[in-house]
C-alpha positions as CSV (number, residue, x, y, z in Angstrom):
1,M,84.4,179.8,98.3
2,T,83.5,183.4,99.2
3,S,80.2,185.0,99.8
4,T,80.8,187.1,96.6
5,D,80.9,183.9,94.6
6,Q,77.6,182.8,96.0
7,E,76.1,186.2,95.3
8,R,77.3,186.1,91.7
9,W,75.9,182.6,91.3
10,Q,72.5,183.7,92.6
11,R,72.4,186.5,90.1
12,I,73.4,184.2,87.2
13,K,70.7,181.7,88.3
14,E,68.0,184.4,88.3
15,Q,69.1,185.4,84.8
16,L,68.9,181.8,83.6
17,R,65.4,181.4,85.2
18,S,64.2,184.5,83.4
19,E,65.6,183.5,80.0
20,L,64.7,179.8,80.0
21,G,61.5,179.8,82.0
22,E,60.7,178.1,85.3
23,D,60.2,174.5,84.0
24,V,63.4,174.4,82.0
25,F,65.4,176.1,84.7
26,S,64.1,173.7,87.4
27,S,64.9,170.7,85.2
28,W,68.5,171.5,84.5
29,F,69.7,174.1,87.1
30,G,67.4,173.6,90.1
31,R,69.9,171.4,91.8
32,M,73.2,172.8,90.4
33,E,75.5,174.1,93.2
34,I,78.6,176.1,93.2
35,E,81.6,174.2,94.6
36,G,84.1,177.0,94.5
37,T,86.5,179.1,92.4
38,D,90.2,178.9,91.9
39,K,92.5,180.8,89.5
40,G,89.8,181.6,87.0
41,I,88.1,178.2,87.2
42,I,84.5,178.0,88.2
43,R,83.5,174.6,89.7
44,L,79.8,173.6,89.6
45,S,78.2,170.3,90.5
46,V,75.0,168.4,89.8
47,P,73.7,165.2,91.4
48,T,73.7,162.9,88.3
49,R,75.9,162.1,85.3
50,F,72.9,162.6,83.0
51,L,72.5,166.2,84.1
52,R,76.2,166.9,83.8
53,N,76.4,165.5,80.3
54,W,73.4,167.3,79.0
55,I,74.4,170.7,80.5
56,Q,77.9,170.2,79.2
57,S,76.5,169.7,75.7
58,H,73.8,172.4,75.7
59,Y,74.2,175.1,78.4
60,S,77.8,175.2,79.5
61,E,78.9,178.0,77.1
62,R,75.9,180.1,78.1
63,V,76.8,179.7,81.8
64,L,80.4,180.4,81.2
65,A,79.5,183.6,79.3
66,K,77.5,184.8,82.2
67,W,80.3,184.2,84.6
68,R,82.7,186.1,82.4
69,I,80.3,189.1,82.6
70,E,80.4,188.9,86.4
71,E,84.1,188.2,86.5
72,P,86.2,188.8,83.3
73,N,89.1,186.7,84.7
74,V,87.1,183.5,84.5
75,T,88.7,181.1,81.9
76,R,87.1,177.8,82.4
77,L,84.0,176.1,83.8
78,E,84.2,172.6,85.4
79,L,81.1,170.5,85.8
80,S,81.2,167.5,88.1
81,V,78.9,164.9,89.7
82,R,78.4,165.3,93.4
83,S,79.5,162.4,95.5
84,A,77.6,161.3,98.7
85,A,81.0,161.1,100.5
86,I,82.6,164.2,102.0
87,R,85.3,165.3,99.6
88,P,88.6,166.6,100.8
89,P,89.4,170.2,99.9
90,V,91.0,170.9,96.6
91,P,94.8,171.4,97.2
92,K,96.2,174.8,96.4
93,L,99.0,174.8,93.8
94,K,102.1,176.6,94.5
95,P,102.7,179.6,92.1
96,S,105.6,177.8,90.5
97,E,103.5,174.7,89.8
98,P,101.4,175.0,86.6
99,P,98.3,172.9,86.8
100,T,98.8,169.5,85.1
101,I,95.9,168.7,82.8
102,P,95.8,165.2,81.2
103,R,96.0,165.1,77.4
104,E,92.4,163.8,77.2
105,A,91.1,166.7,79.3
106,R,93.1,169.2,77.2
107,E,91.6,167.8,74.0
108,S,88.1,167.8,75.4
109,A,88.2,171.5,76.5
110,I,85.9,173.5,74.2
111,D,86.1,177.3,74.5
112,G,87.2,177.0,78.1
113,V,84.6,174.4,79.2
114,E,85.6,171.0,80.4
115,T,84.3,168.2,82.7
116,R,86.1,166.9,85.7
117,A,85.7,163.4,84.3
118,S,88.3,164.2,81.6
119,V,86.3,162.6,78.8
120,P,86.6,163.3,75.1
121,Y,84.0,165.5,73.4
122,M,80.7,163.7,73.6
123,T,78.2,163.1,70.8
124,V,74.5,163.6,71.7
125,H,74.3,159.8,71.8
126,E,76.9,159.6,74.5
127,A,75.7,162.7,76.4
128,L,72.2,161.2,76.8
129,G,73.5,157.8,78.0
130,G,72.6,156.0,74.8
131,S,73.0,152.2,74.6
132,P,76.5,151.0,73.6
133,L,77.3,150.8,69.9
134,D,79.3,148.1,68.2
135,P,81.8,149.7,65.7
136,R,81.5,146.7,63.4
137,L,77.8,147.3,62.8
138,T,77.8,149.8,60.0
139,F,76.3,150.0,56.5
140,E,79.7,149.1,55.0
141,T,79.6,145.7,56.8
142,F,75.9,144.9,56.2
143,I,75.4,142.2,53.6
144,V,72.4,142.8,51.4
145,G,70.3,140.0,50.0
146,R,66.8,139.3,48.8
147,S,65.4,139.0,52.3
148,N,66.6,142.4,53.6
149,T,66.8,144.6,50.5
150,L,63.8,146.8,51.4
151,A,64.8,147.1,55.1
152,H,68.4,148.1,54.1
153,A,67.2,150.7,51.5
154,A,64.8,152.3,53.9
155,A,67.5,152.5,56.6
156,R,69.9,154.1,54.2
157,Q,67.3,156.6,53.2
158,V,66.7,157.5,56.8
159,A,70.4,157.7,57.6
160,T,71.2,160.0,54.6
161,S,68.3,162.5,55.1
162,R,69.1,166.0,56.1
163,R,67.7,168.1,58.9
164,G,64.6,169.9,57.6
165,E,63.9,167.6,54.7
166,Q,60.5,166.0,54.3
167,L,60.6,162.6,56.1
168,M,59.6,159.8,53.7
169,F,59.1,157.0,56.3
170,N,58.1,157.9,59.8
171,P,58.2,155.9,61.9
172,L,60.4,153.2,60.2
173,Y,59.5,149.9,61.9
174,T,61.6,146.8,61.2
175,H,60.7,143.4,62.6
176,A,62.4,140.0,62.3
177,A,63.4,136.9,64.2
178,V,66.6,136.9,66.3
179,G,69.9,137.2,64.4
180,L,68.6,138.5,61.0
181,G,70.1,142.0,61.1
182,K,67.7,144.4,62.9
183,T,70.2,145.7,65.4
184,H,72.9,145.9,62.7
185,L,70.7,148.3,60.6
186,L,69.7,150.4,63.6
187,Q,73.2,150.8,64.8
188,A,74.3,151.6,61.2
189,I,71.7,154.4,61.1
190,T,73.2,155.7,64.4
191,W,76.8,155.6,63.3
192,A,75.9,157.3,60.0
193,G,73.8,160.0,61.8
194,N,76.6,160.8,64.3
195,R,78.8,161.8,61.4
196,G,76.3,164.3,60.1
197,E,74.4,167.3,61.4
198,R,71.5,165.6,63.1
199,K,71.3,164.5,66.7
200,V,70.9,160.7,66.8
201,L,70.2,158.6,69.8
202,Y,70.2,154.8,69.9
203,L,68.4,153.1,72.9
204,T,67.3,149.6,73.6
205,A,63.9,149.4,75.2
206,E,65.6,148.3,78.4
207,R,67.8,151.4,78.4
208,F,64.8,153.6,77.7
209,M,63.0,152.1,80.8
210,Y,66.2,152.5,82.9
211,G,66.5,156.2,81.9
212,F,62.9,156.9,82.7
213,V,63.0,155.1,86.1
214,S,66.2,156.9,87.0
215,A,64.7,160.2,86.1
216,L,61.7,159.4,88.4
217,K,64.1,158.6,91.3
218,T,66.2,161.7,90.9
219,Q,63.2,163.9,90.1
220,T,64.5,164.9,86.7
221,T,61.7,163.6,84.6
222,L,61.1,167.0,82.9
223,A,64.8,167.1,82.0
224,F,64.5,163.5,80.6
225,K,61.5,164.4,78.5
226,E,63.0,167.6,77.2
227,A,66.3,165.8,76.3
228,L,64.5,163.1,74.3
229,R,62.2,165.5,72.5
230,T,65.2,167.5,71.1
231,I,66.5,164.5,69.3
232,D,66.4,164.5,65.5
233,V,66.5,160.7,65.1
234,L,65.4,158.5,67.9
235,V,66.3,154.8,67.4
236,I,64.7,152.2,69.7
237,D,65.7,148.5,69.6
238,D,63.9,145.5,70.9
239,L,60.6,147.3,71.5
240,Q,58.9,144.0,72.6
241,F,60.7,144.3,75.9
242,L,59.1,147.7,76.8
243,Q,57.2,147.0,80.1
244,G,55.4,149.1,82.7
245,R,52.4,151.2,82.3
246,S,54.0,154.5,83.1
247,T,57.1,153.8,80.9
248,Q,54.8,152.8,78.0
249,A,52.8,156.0,78.5
250,E,56.0,158.1,78.4
251,F,57.1,156.3,75.3
252,C,53.8,157.0,73.7
253,H,54.0,160.7,74.5
254,T,57.6,160.8,73.2
255,L,56.7,159.0,70.0
256,N,53.8,161.4,69.3
257,A,55.8,164.5,70.2
258,L,58.7,163.5,67.9
259,I,56.6,162.5,64.9
260,D,54.3,165.6,65.2
261,A,57.5,167.8,65.3
262,G,58.8,166.2,62.1
263,R,61.6,164.2,63.9
264,Q,62.5,160.7,62.7
265,V,61.7,157.6,64.8
266,V,63.2,154.2,63.9
267,I,62.1,151.1,65.8
268,A,62.9,147.4,65.7
269,S,61.1,144.5,67.3
270,D,60.7,140.7,66.9
271,R,57.1,141.0,65.8
272,P,54.9,143.4,63.8
273,P,53.1,146.3,65.6
274,A,49.7,144.5,65.6
275,D,51.3,141.7,67.7
276,L,52.6,144.1,70.5
277,E,49.5,143.5,72.6
278,T,51.1,144.9,75.8
279,L,51.3,148.3,74.1
280,D,48.4,150.8,74.0
281,D,46.2,150.6,70.8
282,R,47.2,154.2,69.9
283,V,50.9,153.4,70.0
284,R,50.4,150.3,67.8
285,S,48.3,152.3,65.4
286,R,50.9,155.0,65.2
287,L,53.7,152.5,64.6
288,A,51.6,150.7,61.9
289,G,51.0,154.1,60.2
290,G,54.7,154.4,59.1
291,L,56.7,152.0,57.0
292,V,56.6,148.4,58.5
293,V,59.3,146.2,57.0
294,E,60.0,142.5,57.8
295,I,63.4,141.0,57.4
296,G,63.0,137.4,56.2
297,S,65.1,134.4,56.8
298,L,68.6,134.2,55.2
299,G,68.8,132.4,51.9
300,E,71.7,130.2,51.1
301,E,73.3,132.7,48.7
302,L,73.1,135.5,51.4
303,R,74.5,133.1,54.0
304,L,77.5,132.4,51.8
305,E,78.1,136.1,51.3
306,I,77.9,136.7,55.1
307,L,80.5,133.9,55.7
308,K,82.9,135.4,53.1
309,S,82.5,138.8,54.8
310,R,83.2,137.4,58.3
311,I,86.3,135.5,57.1
312,A,87.6,138.5,55.3
313,A,87.3,140.5,58.6
314,A,89.0,137.7,60.5
315,R,91.9,137.7,58.0
316,I,92.7,141.3,58.9
317,H,94.1,140.1,62.3
318,H,94.9,136.5,61.2
319,P,96.4,136.7,57.7
320,G,97.0,133.0,57.5
321,F,93.4,132.0,58.1
322,E,92.0,130.2,55.0
323,V,88.7,128.4,54.5
324,P,88.3,126.3,51.4
325,A,85.3,126.9,49.1
326,P,83.8,123.4,49.8
327,V,83.8,124.2,53.6
328,L,82.1,127.5,52.9
329,S,79.5,125.8,50.8
330,F,78.9,123.2,53.4
331,I,78.3,125.8,56.2
332,A,76.1,127.9,54.0
333,K,73.9,124.9,53.3
334,S,73.9,123.5,56.8
335,V,73.9,126.4,59.2
336,T,70.6,128.0,58.4
337,H,69.1,129.5,61.5
338,N,70.5,133.1,61.7
339,G,73.6,135.3,61.1
340,R,74.9,134.8,64.7
341,D,75.2,131.1,64.1
342,L,77.2,131.8,61.0
343,E,79.5,134.1,62.9
344,G,79.8,131.4,65.6
345,A,80.8,128.9,62.9
346,V,83.6,131.2,61.6
347,N,84.9,131.7,65.2
348,R,85.0,127.9,65.7
349,L,87.0,127.4,62.5
350,L,89.4,130.2,63.5
351,A,89.9,128.9,67.0
352,H,90.6,125.4,65.7
353,N,93.0,126.6,63.1
354,K,94.9,128.9,65.5
355,L,94.9,126.8,68.6
356,T,95.8,123.4,67.0
357,G,97.7,124.6,64.0
358,Q,95.6,122.3,61.7
359,L,94.3,123.5,58.4
360,V,90.5,123.9,58.0
361,T,89.0,120.9,56.2
362,L,85.5,119.7,55.4
363,E,85.9,116.8,57.9
364,M,86.8,119.2,60.7
365,A,84.0,121.6,59.8
366,E,81.4,118.7,59.8
367,R,82.6,117.7,63.3
368,E,82.7,121.3,64.7
369,M,79.3,122.4,63.3
370,R,77.2,119.5,64.5
371,D,75.3,121.4,67.2
372,L,74.7,124.4,64.8
373,I,73.0,122.2,62.2
374,R,69.3,122.3,63.1
375,P,66.3,120.7,61.6
376,A,64.4,122.7,59.0
377,E,62.8,125.6,60.9
378,L,59.0,125.3,61.4
379,K,56.7,128.0,60.4
380,R,56.7,130.9,62.9
381,V,53.5,130.7,64.9
382,R,52.0,133.8,66.5
383,I,49.7,133.8,69.5
384,E,47.1,135.7,67.5
385,D,47.0,132.8,65.0
386,I,46.6,130.3,67.7
387,Q,43.7,132.3,69.2
388,R,42.0,132.7,65.9
389,V,42.3,128.9,64.9
390,V,41.2,127.7,68.4
391,A,38.2,130.1,68.5
392,R,37.1,128.8,65.1
393,Q,37.6,125.2,66.1
394,Y,35.5,125.5,69.3
395,N,32.9,128.1,67.9
396,V,33.8,130.9,70.3
397,S,35.1,134.4,69.6
398,R,38.7,135.6,70.2
399,A,37.2,138.1,72.6
400,D,35.7,135.2,74.6
401,L,39.2,133.7,75.0
402,L,40.5,137.0,76.3
403,S,37.5,137.7,78.6
404,S,37.0,136.8,82.2
405,R,34.2,134.4,81.4
406,R,34.5,131.0,83.2
407,T,31.8,128.9,81.5
408,A,32.9,125.5,80.3
409,N,32.5,126.3,76.6
410,V,35.1,129.1,77.0
411,V,37.4,127.7,79.7
412,R,38.5,124.6,77.8
413,P,39.3,126.4,74.4
414,R,41.2,129.1,76.4
415,Q,43.3,126.4,78.1
416,V,43.9,124.7,74.7
417,A,45.0,128.0,73.2
418,M,47.3,128.7,76.2
419,Y,48.8,125.2,75.9
420,L,49.5,125.7,72.2
421,A,51.0,129.1,72.8
422,K,53.4,127.5,75.2
423,V,54.5,124.6,73.0
424,L,54.5,126.3,69.6
425,T,56.0,129.7,70.5
426,L,59.0,130.9,72.5
427,R,56.9,133.2,74.6
428,S,57.3,133.1,78.4
429,L,54.4,132.1,80.7
430,P,54.0,135.7,82.0
431,E,53.9,137.0,78.4
432,I,51.3,134.4,77.3
433,G,49.2,135.4,80.3
434,R,49.3,139.0,79.3
435,R,48.3,138.1,75.8
436,F,45.2,136.3,77.2
437,G,43.6,139.2,78.9
438,G,46.3,140.0,81.5
439,R,46.2,136.7,83.3
440,D,48.8,135.5,85.8
441,H,51.6,133.1,84.7
442,T,50.2,130.5,87.2
443,T,47.0,130.4,85.3
444,V,48.9,129.6,82.1
445,L,50.9,126.9,83.9
446,H,47.7,125.4,85.2
447,A,46.2,125.4,81.7
448,V,49.3,123.7,80.2
449,R,49.3,120.9,82.8
450,K,45.5,120.4,82.5
451,I,45.7,120.0,78.7
452,E,48.7,117.7,79.0
453,A,46.8,115.5,81.5
454,L,43.7,115.4,79.3
455,A,45.7,114.5,76.2
456,G,47.5,111.7,78.1
457,N,44.2,110.1,79.1
458,D,42.0,110.7,76.1
459,S,43.4,109.7,72.7
460,A,40.6,111.4,70.7
461,F,41.4,114.7,72.5
462,A,45.1,114.2,71.9
463,E,44.5,113.7,68.2
464,E,42.4,116.9,68.2
465,I,45.4,118.8,69.7
466,E,47.7,117.3,67.2
467,A,45.4,118.4,64.4
468,L,45.4,121.9,65.7
469,K,49.2,121.9,65.8
470,R,49.4,120.7,62.2
471,Q,46.9,123.3,61.1
472,L,49.0,126.1,62.7
473,Q,52.3,124.8,61.4
474,D,51.3,124.2,57.8
């Protein structure tokens, strides 16, 4: 690399700073370095893959154009991620040796710009490090029934909207228990959007947290924020797992910025917005202000259609796989929990058929499905319901249960409510503690043990607890 190259790069950076402004320039180009030039190729590097991908998608043509003004012989720009290790020098090719470019790299070059990683052209979803997408989860494979008709119709409407159109549902918030199709709908929206003109990004809450924390560590938070806020459709899955005060604050700012700018937000969770007590009240209010749709449990008719769909998909790769109608009917009646159990049932039948060579029979299905056949599912109990019922039973307020008061008339009802939350819901001890005024999980564990001991020694108190359980489950 010559001093002339460095001088040119400094001039180009000053032009970018002047055109983009100090904040944007610092976010994207502040730590970009020139690695060298060779036969019309300009090699630049950045410290993270996130920066490389975003610059590749949004600024590489601008940078290449400026290099061509400085040096007309420039033909290509390479962006790479710097390694902490010392790299060996790039070997010089002999004049008789044309550079060998892999087919993937040739196909990925766009107007002379390519990445050293030799990856195909990236969608915005990939460039921003979106969560992995399952190619099977599209609208074409989603089975519609009574319990999910509204959620499916709303998702379709969002997916088919065009940029600039008035948004009908924003945000669109879907909630349901595990395995009822939330993720399927969200990924279907993403797949459909990636085929259109809009920028669509699908992130799990965990991935959102990871991206934000990584941006903090690499001092690229401004870049992270700018990237998210240029998205046309932001899709967030499993919002109930969003943790951390700073992460939640950033999510709140992003949510407000996107909605205020007329961008679409789609969210899924295992509970309605009002039950997300770890989130700020303003966020819950904003989420509740859109369209909130619950996906109900799968009816028998819908379960049968899902089974038929899964078996048809399996036959594509296993043409001889046949499941008699009585077996399908038995599974649809017996395996009632969720769609994932139905898929597991089909996989078991397929494995038994292929590995043993035996035909699928009703007797075999009854034997293989025993652990998937569960008792009738009890009513889904929410912690808020428990707090309300217990407060009414013991003549205290729900605010008392969440407060720091330690008087006897409040401590015992609070312990009862924590105990019931542990035995009637699937919430973890830390989460129960957070839902009771931000208490530690050891406080919840103490309450559970205390109530168990009292119920074991006092039959009247035990009956009181059982009556509360029946009231909550009826």
